[in-house]
Each structure stands twice: as structure tokens, then as C-alpha cells.
C-alpha positions in Angstrom: 0.0 0.0 0.0 1.4 3.4 -0.9 0.3 6.7 0.6 1.4 10.0 -0.6 0.5 13.2 1.4 1.3 16.7 0.3 0.8 20.0 2.0 1.6 23.5 1.0 1.6 26.6 3.3 2.9 30.1 3.5 5.6 30.8 6.0 5.8 33.9 8.1 8.7 35.1 5.9 6.5 35.1 2.8 8.1 32.0 1.3 6.0 28.8 0.7 6.9 25.3 1.9 5.6 22.3 0.1 5.9 19.1 2.1 5.5 15.6 0.7 5.6 12.3 2.4 5.5 8.9 0.8 5.0 5.6 2.7 4.9 2.1 1.3 3.6 -0.7 3.6 3.5 -4.4 3.0 0.6 -6.4 4.4 2.9 -9.4 4.9 6.3 -10.0 6.5 9.3 -9.7 4.2 13.0 -9.9 4.4 15.7 -7.5 3.3 19.4 -8.2 3.0 20.0 -5.1 5.1 17.0 -5.0 7.4 16.5 -8.7 8.0 13.0 -9.9 8.7 10.5 -7.0 8.5 7.1 -7.5 10.1 3.8 -6.9 8.2 2.8 -3.3 8.4 6.3 -1.9 8.8 7.2 0.6 6.2 9.3 -0.4 3.3 9.6 3.2 2.4 9.0 6.2 4.6 10.4 9.3 2.8 9.6 13.0 2.8 10.7 16.1 1.0 10.3 19.8 1.7 10.7 22.3 -1.1 10.7 26.1 -0.3 9.7 28.5 -3.1 9.3 32.2 -3.5 6.4 33.9 -5.3 8.5 33.7 -8.4 8.3 29.9 -8.2 12.1 29.7 -7.8 13.2 26.9 -5.4 15.1 28.5 -2.5 15.8 25.2 -0.7 15.0 21.5 -0.7 15.6 18.9 1.9 14.8 15.2 1.9 14.9 12.4 4.4 14.5 8.7 4.3 13.3 7.2 7.6 12.7 3.7 6.2 14.3 2.2 3.1 15.0 -1.3 1.9 18.8 -0.7 2.0 20.9 1.1 4.5 22.7 2.9 1.7 19.6 4.7 0.4 19.5 7.7 2.8 23.0 8.7 1.7 21.5 10.2 -1.5 18.9 12.5 0.3 21.3 15.5 0.6 21.6 15.6 -3.2 18.0 16.9 -3.4 19.4 20.3 -2.2 20.6 20.6 -5.8 17.1 21.6 -6.8 17.7 25.1 -5.3 17.7 27.7 -8.0 15.3 25.8 -10.4 12.0 27.4 -11.3 8.9 25.3 -11.0 7.4 25.7 -14.4 8.0 24.6 -18.0 10.9 22.2 -18.1 11.2 21.8 -14.3 11.0 18.0 -14.3 13.6 17.7 -17.1 16.0 20.1 -15.3 15.5 18.2 -12.0 16.3 14.9 -13.7 19.5 16.4 -15.1 20.6 17.1 -11.5 19.1 14.0 -9.8 18.8 11.4 -12.5 20.1 7.8 -12.1 22.5 7.2 -9.3 22.4 10.9 -8.2 18.9 10.5 -6.9 16.2 8.2 -5.7 13.4 6.9 -7.9 10.8 7.3 -5.1 11.8 10.9 -4.1 12.0 11.9 -7.8 8.4 10.6 -8.2 7.3 13.2 -5.6 8.6 16.1 -7.8 5.5 16.2 -10.1 2.9 16.4 -7.4 5.1 18.8 -5.4 5.1 21.1 -8.5 1.3 20.8 -8.7 0.8 21.6 -5.0 3.3 24.5 -5.3 1.1 26.1 -8.1 -2.1 25.5 -6.1 -0.6 26.9 -2.9 0.9 29.9 -4.7 -2.5 30.7 -6.2 -4.1 30.7 -2.7 -1.3 32.8 -1.3 -1.6 35.4 -4.1 -5.4 35.5 -3.7 -5.0 36.4 -0.1 -2.6 39.3 -0.9 -4.2 42.6 -2.0 -3.6 43.6 -5.6 -4.0 47.1 -7.0 -6.8 46.3 -9.5 -9.0 44.7 -6.9 -9.8 41.8 -9.3 -8.5 38.3 -9.7 -5.5 38.1 -12.0 -3.8 35.2 -13.7 -0.2 34.9 -12.5 2.4 34.9 -15.3 3.7 31.5 -14.2 0.3 30.0 -15.1 0.0 31.4 -18.6 0.2 28.6 -21.2 0.7 26.0 -18.5 -2.6 24.2 -19.6 -5.6 24.6 -21.9 -7.5 26.8 -19.4 -4.6 29.2 -19.1 -3.9 29.6 -22.8 -2.7 33.2 -23.3 -5.4 33.9 -25.9 -8.1 32.0 -23.9 -11.0 33.5 -21.9 -9.6 32.8 -18.4 -6.3 34.7 -19.1 -8.1 37.5 -21.0 -10.4 38.1 -18.0 -7.4 38.1 -15.7 -5.2 40.6 -17.6 
């Protein structure tokens, strides 16, 4: 059984944290060369990641941890996720992240969290922006959303209303 939980929230300093946690549980006992016999219900994976972004969607910091893994060597790669700092969550983000954390430089399971983290970052940032006053007094479409999907096509009705 796999559970993935994501939460986004604005910090007091105006930055936004996106936190993701993934757990994999087995309903049966299993054995690992590093962990020995693992009882049913004990996590195979228990990993989390926190990405901090500014309103410009640029990653300021990223930290990852692996509390449960099948191998004792796995947590050694978690610090590499700090390499995401400086990337912009937007077009090409996943490709750039893979260049920094692909293959042996990263972890398959932590990399899998990047797409939903990006989605939650957008959703959280929209909420943060809506709670901040703007000069026009009307809802606007942030530049980072333009052309990100069909609804936000630059020549579409949603963006035209929000310009």
C-alpha cells in the first residue's frame, strides 16, 4: 500500500513550503538483506521532502529524508536533493530536475514526488496570491500559469479576463 500526502503553506517570511511524504507498507512480512525480517505493516519506504519556493516559483531550498528504506545505503542520497535550489517550478522543471538528480544521483521514489510537489506549489501559490491585495481589486492570472494548460492559454478567456 502506498500513501502520498502533500501539504503547502505560506511561511511567516512570505516563502512557501511544500511538504510531501510517501510511505509504502506491505501487508505481509518480508526480508531484506540489510533489514533482515521486516514484520507486516512496517514501512518499506517512509520518505519525505520539503521544497521552499518564493512567489516567483524559484526553489530556495530543498531537503529530503528517508526514515525507512529497503537498504541502509539509500538515505545517503537524500542530501543531493538540495541541488534543486535555483530551479524554477514551471516549464521544463522536471527535465532540469532529472539532469541534477537522475540515475544514481537521486532516488526513484523521491523523484516521483517532484511532479505532485510542483502541482501543489502552483495550487498553494495561487491561494497565497489571492490572499494578498492587488492594485486592481480583481482576480489576476499569474504569469507563471499562462500557457501551462488549456484553461490558461494566453489567448483564452480565463487569461483574458485576468489581464
